[in-house]
DSSP file (Angstrom, degrees, kcal/mol; ACC not computed):
  #  RESIDUE AA STRUCTURE BP1 BP2  ACC     N-H-->O    O-->H-N    N-H-->O    O-->H-N    TCO  KAPPA ALPHA  PHI   PSI    X-CA   Y-CA   Z-CA
    1    1 A M              0   0    0      0, 0.0     2,-0.5     0, 0.0     0, 0.0   0.000 360.0 360.0 360.0 135.1  -37.4   92.0  127.1
    2    2 A Y        -     0   0    0      2,-0.0     2,-0.5     0, 0.0     0, 0.0  -0.782 360.0-166.7 -95.9 129.9  -39.9   89.6  125.6
    3    3 A S        -     0   0    0     -2,-0.5     2,-0.7     2,-0.0     0, 0.0  -0.968   6.9-156.0-120.5 125.7  -43.2   91.0  124.5
    4    4 A L        -     0   0    0     -2,-0.5     2,-0.5     2,-0.0    -2,-0.0  -0.880  11.3-166.9-101.8 117.3  -46.2   88.8  123.7
    5    5 A T        -     0   0    0     -2,-0.7     2,-0.5     2,-0.0    -2,-0.0  -0.873   3.2-157.8-104.7 135.7  -48.7   90.3  121.5
    6    6 A T        -     0   0    0     -2,-0.5     2,-0.4     2,-0.0    -2,-0.0  -0.919   2.0-158.1-113.2 137.8  -52.0   88.8  121.0
    7    7 A Q        -     0   0    0     -2,-0.5     2,-0.4     0, 0.0    -2,-0.0  -0.923  21.8-120.2-113.3 137.9  -54.2   89.4  118.0
    8    8 A K        -     0   0    0     -2,-0.4     2,-0.6     1,-0.0    -2,-0.0  -0.613  27.1-136.7 -73.7 130.4  -57.9   88.8  118.0
    9    9 A K        -     0   0    0     -2,-0.4     3,-0.1     1,-0.0    -1,-0.0  -0.783  17.4-125.1 -90.4 125.9  -58.8   86.3  115.5
   10   10 A M        -     0   0    0     -2,-0.6    63,-0.1     1,-0.1     2,-0.0  -0.467  30.2-108.8 -67.3 135.2  -61.9   87.2  113.4
   11   11 A P        -     0   0    0      0, 0.0     2,-0.2     0, 0.0    -1,-0.1  -0.389  37.6-123.0 -62.3 143.8  -64.6   84.6  113.5
   12   12 A E        -     0   0    0      1,-0.1     3,-0.1    60,-0.1     2,-0.1  -0.587  21.3-105.3 -90.0 151.2  -64.9   82.8  110.2
   13   13 A D        -     0   0    0     -2,-0.2    58,-0.2    58,-0.1    -1,-0.1  -0.370  46.9 -93.9 -65.4 151.5  -68.0   82.6  108.1
   14   14 A W        -     0   0    0     56,-2.7     2,-0.1     1,-0.1    -1,-0.1  -0.375  44.5-106.4 -63.1 146.9  -69.7   79.3  108.1
   15   15 A H     >  -     0   0    0      1,-0.1     4,-1.9    -3,-0.1     3,-0.5  -0.477  26.7-117.0 -71.3 148.2  -68.7   77.0  105.3
   16   16 A Q  H  > S+     0   0    0      1,-0.3     4,-2.2     2,-0.2     5,-0.2   0.879 115.9  52.6 -55.2 -41.5  -71.3   76.6  102.6
   17   17 A A  H  > S+     0   0    0      1,-0.2     4,-2.4     2,-0.2    -1,-0.3   0.843 106.3  54.1 -65.7 -33.2  -71.7   72.9  103.3
   18   18 A D  H  > S+     0   0    0     -3,-0.5     4,-2.4     2,-0.2    -1,-0.2   0.879 108.0  49.4 -68.4 -37.5  -72.3   73.6  107.0
   19   19 A I  H  X S+     0   0    0     -4,-1.9     4,-2.2     2,-0.2    -2,-0.2   0.937 112.7  46.7 -65.4 -46.6  -75.1   76.0  106.1
   20   20 A I  H  X S+     0   0    0     -4,-2.2     4,-2.1     1,-0.2    -2,-0.2   0.905 113.7  48.7 -62.3 -42.0  -76.7   73.5  103.8
   21   21 A A  H  X S+     0   0    0     -4,-2.4     4,-2.6     2,-0.2    -1,-0.2   0.894 109.6  51.9 -65.6 -40.2  -76.3   70.7  106.4
   22   22 A A  H  X S+     0   0    0     -4,-2.4     4,-1.6     1,-0.2    -1,-0.2   0.896 109.9  49.4 -64.0 -39.6  -77.8   72.9  109.2
   23   23 A L  H  <>S+     0   0    0     -4,-2.2     5,-2.5     2,-0.2     4,-0.3   0.907 110.3  50.7 -64.6 -41.1  -80.8   73.7  107.0
   24   24 A K  H ><5S+     0   0    0     -4,-2.1     3,-1.4     1,-0.2    -2,-0.2   0.916 109.2  50.4 -62.8 -42.8  -81.2   69.9  106.3
   25   25 A K  H 3<5S+     0   0    0     -4,-2.6    -1,-0.2     1,-0.3    -2,-0.2   0.826 106.9  55.8 -63.1 -30.9  -81.1   69.2  110.1
   26   26 A A  T 3<5S-     0   0    0     -4,-1.6    -1,-0.3    -5,-0.2    -2,-0.2   0.496 124.4-106.5 -80.1  -3.3  -83.7   71.9  110.6
   27   27 A G  T < 5S+     0   0    0     -3,-1.4     2,-0.2     1,-0.3    -3,-0.2   0.719  87.6  77.2  89.0  22.8  -86.0   70.0  108.2
   28   28 A T      < -     0   0    0     -5,-2.5    -1,-0.3    -6,-0.1     2,-0.3  -0.819  57.4-147.7-144.9-175.3  -85.7   72.3  105.2
   29   29 A N     >  -     0   0    0     -2,-0.2     4,-2.4    -3,-0.1     5,-0.2  -0.938  38.0 -92.4-152.1 173.5  -83.4   73.3  102.3
   30   30 A M  H  > S+     0   0    0     -2,-0.3     4,-2.6     1,-0.2    14,-0.2   0.894 121.2  50.7 -59.7 -43.2  -82.6   76.3  100.2
   31   31 A S  H  > S+     0   0    0      1,-0.2     4,-2.5     2,-0.2     5,-0.2   0.937 111.7  46.3 -63.0 -47.3  -85.1   75.5   97.5
   32   32 A A  H  > S+     0   0    0      1,-0.2     4,-2.4     2,-0.2    -1,-0.2   0.903 113.3  49.7 -63.5 -41.5  -88.0   75.1   99.9
   33   33 A L  H  X S+     0   0    0     -4,-2.4     4,-1.5     2,-0.2     6,-0.2   0.932 111.3  49.3 -62.0 -45.7  -87.1   78.3  101.8
   34   34 A G  H  <>S+     0   0    0     -4,-2.6     5,-3.3     7,-0.3     3,-0.3   0.936 113.2  45.2 -60.0 -48.3  -86.9   80.3   98.6
   35   35 A E  H ><5S+     0   0    0     -4,-2.5     3,-1.3     1,-0.2    -1,-0.2   0.891 110.1  54.9 -64.1 -40.0  -90.2   79.1   97.3
   36   36 A A  H 3<5S+     0   0    0     -4,-2.4    -1,-0.2     1,-0.3    -2,-0.2   0.796 111.6  45.2 -64.3 -28.0  -91.9   79.6  100.7
   37   37 A K  T 3<5S-     0   0    0     -4,-1.5    -1,-0.3    -3,-0.3    -2,-0.2   0.311 123.6-100.9 -99.7   7.8  -90.7   83.2  100.7
   38   38 A G  T < 5S+     0   0    0     -3,-1.3     2,-0.2     1,-0.3    -3,-0.2   0.671  82.4 122.2  86.0  17.3  -91.7   83.9   97.1
   39   39 A Y  S   <S-     0   0    0     -5,-3.3    -1,-0.3    -6,-0.2    -2,-0.1  -0.632  70.4 -89.7-104.1 166.3  -88.2   83.6   95.5
   40   40 A S    >>  -     0   0    0     -2,-0.2     3,-1.0     1,-0.1     4,-0.5  -0.307  46.7-100.8 -69.3 163.6  -87.1   81.3   92.8
   41   41 A R  T 34 S+     0   0    0      1,-0.3    -7,-0.3     2,-0.1     3,-0.2   0.809 118.8  33.7 -58.2 -33.2  -85.8   77.9   93.8
   42   42 A N  T >4 S+     0   0    0      1,-0.1     3,-0.8     2,-0.1     4,-0.4   0.431  89.5  94.5-105.6   1.0  -82.1   78.9   93.5
   43   43 A S  G X4 S+     0   0    0     -3,-1.0     3,-1.4     1,-0.2     4,-0.3   0.859  80.1  57.3 -67.2 -34.7  -82.1   82.5   94.4
   44   44 A L  G >< S+     0   0    0     -4,-0.5     3,-1.6     1,-0.3     4,-0.3   0.762  90.6  74.0 -67.8 -22.2  -81.2   82.0   98.1
   45   45 A R  G X  S+     0   0    0     -3,-0.8     3,-1.7     1,-0.3     4,-0.5   0.762  79.5  74.2 -61.9 -23.5  -78.1   80.1   97.0
   46   46 A N  G X> S+     0   0    0     -3,-1.4     4,-2.2    -4,-0.4     3,-1.4   0.823  84.2  66.2 -58.6 -30.2  -76.5   83.5   96.1
   47   47 A A  G <4 S+     0   0    0     -3,-1.6    -1,-0.3    -4,-0.3    -2,-0.2   0.725  91.4  63.3 -65.4 -20.2  -76.1   84.3   99.8
   48   48 A L  G <4 S+     0   0    0     -3,-1.7    -1,-0.3    -4,-0.3    -2,-0.2   0.759 115.8  28.3 -72.4 -23.4  -73.6   81.4   99.9
   49   49 A Y  T <4 S+     0   0    0     -3,-1.4    -2,-0.2    -4,-0.5    -1,-0.1   0.675 127.9  12.1-112.8 -23.9  -71.3   83.3   97.5
   50   50 A R  S  < S-     0   0    0     -4,-2.2    -1,-0.3     2,-0.0     2,-0.1  -0.974  91.7 -72.4-152.3 160.0  -71.9   87.0   97.9
   51   51 A P        +     0   0    0      0, 0.0    -3,-0.1     0, 0.0    -4,-0.1  -0.364  51.0 158.9 -59.6 130.9  -73.7   89.4  100.3
   52   52 A Y    >>  -     0   0    0     -5,-0.2     4,-2.7    -2,-0.1     3,-0.5  -0.602  18.5-169.7-153.4  80.3  -77.4   89.2   99.9
   53   53 A P  H 3> S+     0   0    0      0, 0.0     4,-2.1     0, 0.0     5,-0.2   0.799  82.9  51.4 -51.2 -41.1  -79.0   90.6  103.1
   54   54 A K  H 3> S+     0   0    0      1,-0.2     4,-1.8     2,-0.2     5,-0.1   0.936 115.3  41.7 -64.2 -44.9  -82.6   89.5  102.3
   55   55 A A  H <> S+     0   0    0     -3,-0.5     4,-2.5     2,-0.2     5,-0.2   0.885 111.5  56.1 -68.7 -38.5  -81.6   85.9  101.6
   56   56 A E  H  X S+     0   0    0     -4,-2.7     4,-2.7     1,-0.2    -1,-0.2   0.902 107.9  49.1 -60.0 -40.5  -79.1   85.9  104.6
   57   57 A K  H  X S+     0   0    0     -4,-2.1     4,-2.8    -5,-0.2    -1,-0.2   0.909 109.8  50.6 -66.1 -42.2  -82.0   86.8  106.9
   58   58 A I  H  X S+     0   0    0     -4,-1.8     4,-1.8     2,-0.2    -2,-0.2   0.927 114.1  44.7 -61.1 -45.5  -84.3   84.1  105.6
   59   59 A I  H  X S+     0   0    0     -4,-2.5     4,-1.0     2,-0.2    -2,-0.2   0.935 114.6  48.1 -65.0 -46.8  -81.6   81.5  106.0
   60   60 A A  H ><>S+     0   0    0     -4,-2.7     5,-2.8     1,-0.2     3,-0.7   0.906 109.5  53.1 -62.1 -42.0  -80.6   82.7  109.5
   61   61 A D  H ><5S+     0   0    0     -4,-2.8     3,-1.3     1,-0.2    -1,-0.2   0.886 104.8  55.4 -60.8 -38.4  -84.3   82.8  110.6
   62   62 A A  H 3<5S+     0   0    0     -4,-1.8    -1,-0.2     1,-0.3    -2,-0.2   0.775 113.1  42.4 -65.0 -25.0  -84.7   79.2  109.5
   63   63 A L  T <<5S-     0   0    0     -4,-1.0    -1,-0.3    -3,-0.7    -2,-0.2   0.309 114.2-116.6-102.1   7.3  -81.8   78.3  111.8
   64   64 A N  T < 5S+     0   0    0     -3,-1.3     2,-0.2    -4,-0.3    -3,-0.2   0.891  79.5 111.9  56.1  42.5  -83.0   80.6  114.7
   65   65 A L  S   <S-     0   0    0     -5,-2.8    -1,-0.2    -8,-0.1    -2,-0.1  -0.752  71.1-107.4-129.5 176.4  -79.8   82.6  114.3
   66   66 A K    >>  -     0   0    0     -2,-0.2     3,-2.0    -3,-0.1     4,-0.9  -0.840  32.1-116.6-103.7 148.9  -78.9   86.1  113.2
   67   67 A P  H >> S+     0   0    0      0, 0.0     4,-3.0     0, 0.0     3,-0.8   0.853 115.1  60.8 -53.4 -35.5  -77.1   86.6  109.8
   68   68 A K  H 34 S+     0   0    0      1,-0.2     7,-0.2     2,-0.2     6,-0.1   0.715  97.4  59.8 -67.9 -17.7  -74.0   88.0  111.6
   69   69 A D  H <4 S+     0   0    0     -3,-2.0    -1,-0.2     2,-0.1   -55,-0.0   0.806 115.2  33.8 -74.7 -29.6  -73.7   84.6  113.4
   70   70 A I  H << S+     0   0    0     -4,-0.9   -56,-2.7    -3,-0.8    -2,-0.2   0.837 132.9  27.6 -91.6 -40.2  -73.4   82.8  110.1
   71   71 A W    >X  +     0   0    0     -4,-3.0     3,-1.3   -58,-0.2     4,-0.7  -0.598  65.0 161.9-123.4  69.1  -71.5   85.5  108.1
   72   72 A P  G >4 S+     0   0    0      0, 0.0     3,-0.7     0, 0.0    -1,-0.1   0.811  73.8  62.2 -61.6 -28.7  -69.5   87.6  110.6
   73   73 A S  G >4 S+     0   0    0      1,-0.2     3,-0.5     2,-0.2    -5,-0.1   0.784 103.2  50.3 -67.9 -24.4  -67.2   89.0  107.9
   74   74 A R  G <4 S+     0   0    0     -3,-1.3    -1,-0.2     1,-0.2    -6,-0.1   0.631 115.5  42.0 -85.8 -14.9  -70.2   90.6  106.3
   75   75 A Y  G <<        0   0    0     -3,-0.7    -1,-0.2    -4,-0.7    -2,-0.2  -0.178 360.0 360.0-125.1  40.0  -71.4   92.2  109.5
   76   76 A S    <         0   0    0     -3,-0.5    -1,-0.1     0, 0.0    -3,-0.1   0.475 360.0 360.0 -83.0 360.0  -68.3   93.5  111.1
């Protein structure tokens, strides 16, 4: 008897370049967002490499998304 098993594929996090491009299309960038929210110019970039909930929210808000839409692996 043949059994077909299906596995749910976890959605992947956005690629770093896709996040940067989406911000550019939205008319901003990581440096401008950071400065506007009182952070140093490069501090939001940490969210691209490791969990950083405050920065993730700032980036997601700029894209009219929720952080879990961009980084599903961090919000499972």
